[in-house]
N, C-alpha and C positions, 0 to 999 in steps of 0.2 A: 693335722691337729684336729681332734674332735671338738665339737661344739659343747662347751661346758656351762652348765648352770647348776644351781644348788637346790636339792630337795631334801626332805627329812623323813626319817623312819625311826619312830620311838622304840627304844629298847626296854626301858622300865621306869616306873615311878617309885619314889621313896614313900610317897603318901598317896592314898586314894581319896583323901578328903576332898569334898567338892569345894570349889572356889574358882575365882577368876584366873588364878595363875595357871593351873593345868589346862584350862580351856584355851587361854591365849597361847599357851605353849604349843598345844597340839595343832592350833590353826596357823600360827605364824612362824614357828621355828624354822621351817624350811623356806620361808619367804623373806627373811630379813637379811640384810647385808652383814656378812660376818666381819668381826672386828669392831662391833658396835655394842653399846650397853643401853638397854631400854628399861625404863623404871616406872612402875606403878607406885602409888603411895606406900604400899606394903610389900611389893614384890619387884624383882628385876629379872630381865632376860639379858644374858650376856652371851654373845656369840664370839667364838674365836677359832683359831686353827692350831693344830698341833701335829706332831710327827705321825701320830696314829690316825689322823683324819680330821674331819671338821666336827665340832661339838657345840651344842647350845646348852647352856645351863640356866635354869630358872630357880632363883632363890629369894628368900624373904629379906627385905631391908629391915633394919632395926627401927622399932617404933615403941610407943608407950604402952599399947595394949598387949595383953597376952596373945590375942589372936594374931596381931601383926608380927609377933615374934615367932609364930609357928612357921616352920620351914617346909615349904613345898619345893620339891626340885624334880626335875626330869632331865634326862640326857637324850639328846638326839644327834645321831650321826648324819651329817649333811652329805649325802651321797653325790659324787660327781656323776652326772648322767647326761647322755646326749638327748636333746629335745629341740624344739623349735625356738627361734629367737623371740617369738611373741610371748611364749610361756615364761622364758627366762627373764624377759624385760619387766615382769611384774614385781620382782624383788625390789627394784628401785622405787616402784610406785607405792608398795606397802611401806617402805622406809619413809618415803616422803609424806604419805598419809599420816603416819604416826608422828612425824616431825611437826606437822602443822595443825592436825586435828586432835592429837593425843592430849594436849593440855586441858581440853574441855572435859575430858573424862579422867583427869588426874594422871595422865600418862606423859612421860617426858623422856627425851634422849639425853643422857648425861654427857656422853662423849662418843665420838664416832671416828673410827679409822677405816675408811672405805677401801675395799679391794674390789676392783672392777670385775664384772661378769662380762666376758667377751664372747662374741658370737662369730668370730672369724673361723670359717670352716677350713681354711688353709693357712699355712704360715704367712706372716705379713712381713714384707721387706720394704724398708724405707729407702728410696733412692735419694741420696743427699748430695745435691750439687754444692760445691764449696761456696762459702760465704752467702748462704741463703737462710741462715737461722737454724741449721740442722742441730746444733748443740742444744739450742733452746727447745726444739721439738723432742729431743731425747728426754728432757726433764719432764715433759708431759707423760711419756711412757713410765718413767720412774714414779711419778705421782700416782698413776693408776695401777701399777703393777709393783712387784717387789723390785728393789733397786738394782738387782743383778739380772733381771729378766731380759732387758734389751741387750742384744749381742752386737757390739761394734765389729763389723767385718774387717778382718785382716786376711785377705785372700791371696794365697800364693805362698810358696816356701813351706817351711816345716810346720807352721801354725795352721795350714789350710784344713787339715783333717780335724784338728781340735776345734776350730771355728765352726766347721760343719756340724760336729757332734753337739756343740753347745747351742747352736741355732735350732737344730731339730728338736732338742729337748725343751727349749724355751718357746719356740714358735713366733718370736718377735725379734727383729734385728734390722740392720741396715748399714750403709756405708757409702763411700764415694764410688759406687759401682753403677754402671749403666744397666738398663733392663737386659735380662738374659741370664741372670744368676740361676734361674730355674734349670737351665741346661747343665750348669756345673753340678747342681744338687740332684739332677735327674728326678725332679718332682715338681708338681704345680705349686705356684705361689700366688699370693695377692700382693700387688705393689701399691705404694702411695709415694707421693713426692711433693716437693715445694719448689717454687720458682721465685725469681726476683727481677725487678726491672733491670734489664741486662747491663746498662751503663752503670747504674748504682752498684751492682754486684762487682763489676770490674774495678771501679774506683775503691770500693771497700776492700777488695783483695790487695790492692796496691798498698794501702795504708797498713793493713794487717801484716804484710810482708815487711814494710818499712820499719815497723816497731818491733820486729823480731817475733811475730806471732804471739803477742801477749805473753812474752817470756818463754814460749815454747821452744825456741831455738836454743836458749840457754839450758833447757832441760833435755836437749838432744833430739827434738823433733826435726825430721828431715826437711830440706828446702830444695827447691828447683834452682837452676842457674839464674833465672830471671828474679826469683825471690831474693837470692843472695845479692844480686846487683842492686835491687831496690833497697835492701837493708843497708847496704854500704853507701847509699846515696849516689850510685853511679848510673841509675836508671830513673829518669824523670817520670812524672805522672803522664805527661804527653807521650813519651815513648812507650810506656806500659799500655796505655789505652789505645794508641794508634796501632800497635802491633797485636792487640788482644792477647796480652801475655797470660791472662787468666783463662784462656780458652776461647776459641772462635766458634760461635754457634754451639756452645757447650750444652745447652738444654736439648737441642735437637739430637746431638750426639748421644746424650744419656738416655733420652726417652725413645730413641729409635734403635739404639744399639749399634749404630754405624760409626766407624772411626773417621771416615771421610764422608761429609754430608753434601747433599744436593736437594733439589725439590722433592724427589722421591723419598728422601729421608724425612723431610718435614711431614709428608703425607703419612708415612708409617708412624711417626711419633704421635700425630693426631689420632690415628686409628688405635694405637696402643693406649692412649688416654681413654678412648671410648670403650675399649674391650678389656684392658688388663690393669689400668691404673685408675680405679674408680674415684679415688680421692686425691686431687691435686690442689694445692693452695698456693698463695703468694705470701712472701715474707712480709709485705707491707700490711697484711691483716692476719696476724698469727691467730687471733681469737677465732676468726671465721674458719680458718683451716682446721683448728683443733675441735671446734664444735661439730663440723661436718665429719671429721674423723671419728668422733664419738658416735655420731649417727650411723656411721658405717660399721664400726666394730662393737658397739655396745658399751664401750668404756664410758664412764659417767662424769669424769672431771676434766673439762676442756680448758685447763689452766696450765701455766708454764712458769718456769723460773728463768728470767732473762740471763743468758749465759754467753760468755766469750765475745762480748761486744768489743770492737777494736778500741783500744785506749790510746788517747793522745792524737786523735784526728783533728787537724786544724779547724777551728770554728769559722774562720773567714771563708769567703767564697773560694771555690776550687780554682786553681790556676790553669785548669784545662783549657786548651785553645780550641777555637771553633773548628779548625782544620782536623785536629785529632778526633773531636766529637763526630764530625761528619763521616770521617773514614771508618770509625767504629760502627756507626749505625749502618753504613753501607755493607761493611764486611759481615755484620751479624744480623742481616735482615731476616734470615730464617728464624733466629731466636726471637726477634721482635714479633713475627707472625705467630709463632707458637705461644708466646706470652700473652698476646692479645686474644688468641683463641681461648686460652684457659680463663682469662678474666671474663670473657663473654659467657662462657659456660657456667662459671661461678655465679654470675649475675642472674642467669636464667634459673639455676637451681634455687637460689635464694627466693626468687619471685614465686616459684612453684609452691613454696611452703607458706607464703603469705605471712599473716600475723603471728603464726606459731614460731616461725624463724625470728621475726623481729623481736618478740618478747624474749626468746631464748638468748639471742646475741646481746641484747641490752643487759640481761642478767649476768652473762659471762663477762662483759666489759666492766660492769660495776664491781664484781668480785675480784677481777684481775687487778683493778686499781688498788684494792686493799692488799693484795699479794705484793704488788710492786712497791708498796710503802714499807714492807718489811726490810730489815737489814739483809743484804744479799752479798755473800762472800764470793759468788761465782760470776758476777757480771763482767769482770774484765779478765777472766781466766778460762782456759780450756781444760783445767785439771779434772773437771767433772767427767770429761770423756775418758780419761785414763783411770781414775779412781772411783768414779761414781759420785753421786750426791750423798751428803751426810744424812743418815736416817733421821736424826733429830730435826734437821732443817726441813726434810720432806714432811715429817709429822706436823711441824708447825704450819706449813703451807696447807696441808690437808685439813687441819683444824679450822683455818680461816675459811676454806672453801666449803666444808660440810656444815659449818655453823650458819651459813646463809640459806636463803630460800632457793632451792634447786628445782622447784616444781616446773618453771617454764623450760628449763633445760631438759628435764625428764620427759616433758610432753613432746618436745622436738625429737628427742632420741627415740621415743616409742613410735612416732610417726615415721621417722626415717627408717627404722628397722622394718616396719610393715611394708615399706616401698623397696626394700633392699633387692637388688638384682644380682644375679650371678655373673661372674666374669666369663669371658670367652675362653675356649680351650687353649692350652699351651702345648707346643710341639717341640720335638728335637729330631734331628735326622742328618743324613749325609748322603751326597751323591758320590759313590765310590769310584765309578769308572764309566767311560763311554767307549765301547768298542763293538765292532761288527754290527753297527747300526742299532745297538741296544744300550739303554741307560740302566745301570745297576745302582742300587742304593738301599737305604732303609729310612723309616720314619716312625716315630712313636708319638701317640697322643698321650702326653704326660697326665692330662686331666682324667682321661678314660683309657687306660692302657690296653684294654681288651678290644677297643674299637678300631676297626680298619681305617687307615688314613687314605683319603682320595688324593691321588697324585695327578697333576696335569703337566703337559708339555706345551709351551707357548713359543711361537715364532712371532716376534714383534707383538702385535695386538691380536693375533689369531690363535685359537686353541686347536692343536693339531693331533693330540693323543691323550688318552687317560688310562689310568689303572688304579688298582687298590693294593695296599700292602697286605701281606699274608704269607709270604714266603718264610721258611724257617731261617732264623739268624741267631743261632746259639751264642755266637760271639758277642752280640749286642746284649743279650740277657746276662752273659758272664761279666760284662762291663758294669752291671748294676742297674740296668733298665728293667722295668716291670713287665716287659713283653718280649717274647721270643719270636713270634710270628709277625714280624714287622718289615721283612724285606720286600723289595719290589724290583721288577724288571719290565721295561716297556720298550717296544720296537719303535724306532724313529722313522717317520715318513721321509721321503726324498727332500721335501721342502725344508726339513730341519737341519740339513747338512751344513748350511752356512751360518747357523747360529740359533740357539734356542735357550729357554730358561725352564727350570723345573719349579713348580709351585704346588702349594697345598690348596686344594679346592675350597673356596668359601672362607679363606683366612688370609689375613695380611702377614701371618707368621711364615717364616721361611725356614728351610733346612739348609745346613751348611754346604758350601760348594754348589749351590743351586744354579748358578749361571752368572754370566752368559758362557755357553760352551760353543766352540767352533772346531769342527773336524777332530773331535776327540780331545781337545785341549780346553782346560778351564781358563777363561779369560778373567782373572781376578781383578 
């Protein structure tokens, strides 16, 4: 997905008369947030979008004088162009300057419907662990983008190709899928995710299952065997938590991509956070997560509509026994380590921004309290995931947000954009066979397809052989990958006969069936 910002190129003027309107138009039309109406005492600038492209219209407001009734107008097509995030970020700053300093010169913004300018250079995939506030996060995307832009992934079966097409067209999506969807799509992605204190998430899932998933079961939403037993009252909270029915070490599973996890999986999950999931938040502080996500993507409204909160959870103390609690903590110790690592990294990132972050998050929390005070038809329902949020409700929330002072938030976003780092390269590949002391396979750098991939053979902790991809593999290109010269073949030394692993040099990313191999057999 290209980096999109808005610029202007004037086509014509209806009047060449001198005056403030054409001057302002020529200077600002390409720098204002479209979907807004900007008004002088005698003139207005209205930006909008249409099926034929982006357009800015400058027209006179009605006044008492003859001069004020004279109509100056100009039309500007706001061209979608690729440029740096720093240039694009100025649109929000111009908008904010007009919002706060404009009244001093008789300039005001009558109404604003902000559509975000995003600077994500690759499609963004939201890894959504169950019962971590993911439905609420989706409301953030709907507030910043068109309501149908976020694609809920339904991966597998007849809908797989349709989901893929919609996601590639939109560039924003997510689902209950672990890291690795880039392999299925055969293209590089950027990931984001959100975690939650593991025991709280487990308990929340129990009560969610117990009440029929906020009416979802009655609407035909699928349930697991454990969820069905919980809804029928045949599975107690102790049983659910003690057996980790909502997933054991689920966060490590989803952020490592491993189905069965161990210490190595935790290390891979942490490395993925460092290299491929630059924005990870915690459900306990949704505003912080969304503010940092705005800093990463360039979206401007770090707000949400609280959605799909479990209804009917007992208000009294949980009847969870200490035995079940201790067993859960022991069984899920890898998740606790990952959760703590993320919390520590968030604290370090906040500290690095100092007062700029502090002022921004205070502004976010103040505006979010105003949003929370609105009537909310989605708080106890997951229908928004199926049918989206009502556009009128989204518009009402946007109006609350954009009527406030967003300058501290804009300042943080601008600084975060200037510090934006690129993610590590993503790979895919396969070890096809081991025979006659040779390892055969292929590997593709999805981020830079023409770049050769360095392959290493390891025996325990010792590097024993290396090679580069470059052999012709037309079958790989025919399968939809962007590179044909991606094959490799490397001879094994004698010491590798009793067991070895295939790795990509300098990356925690692995290729499929990479090891361990023994005597020509893959030890899965």
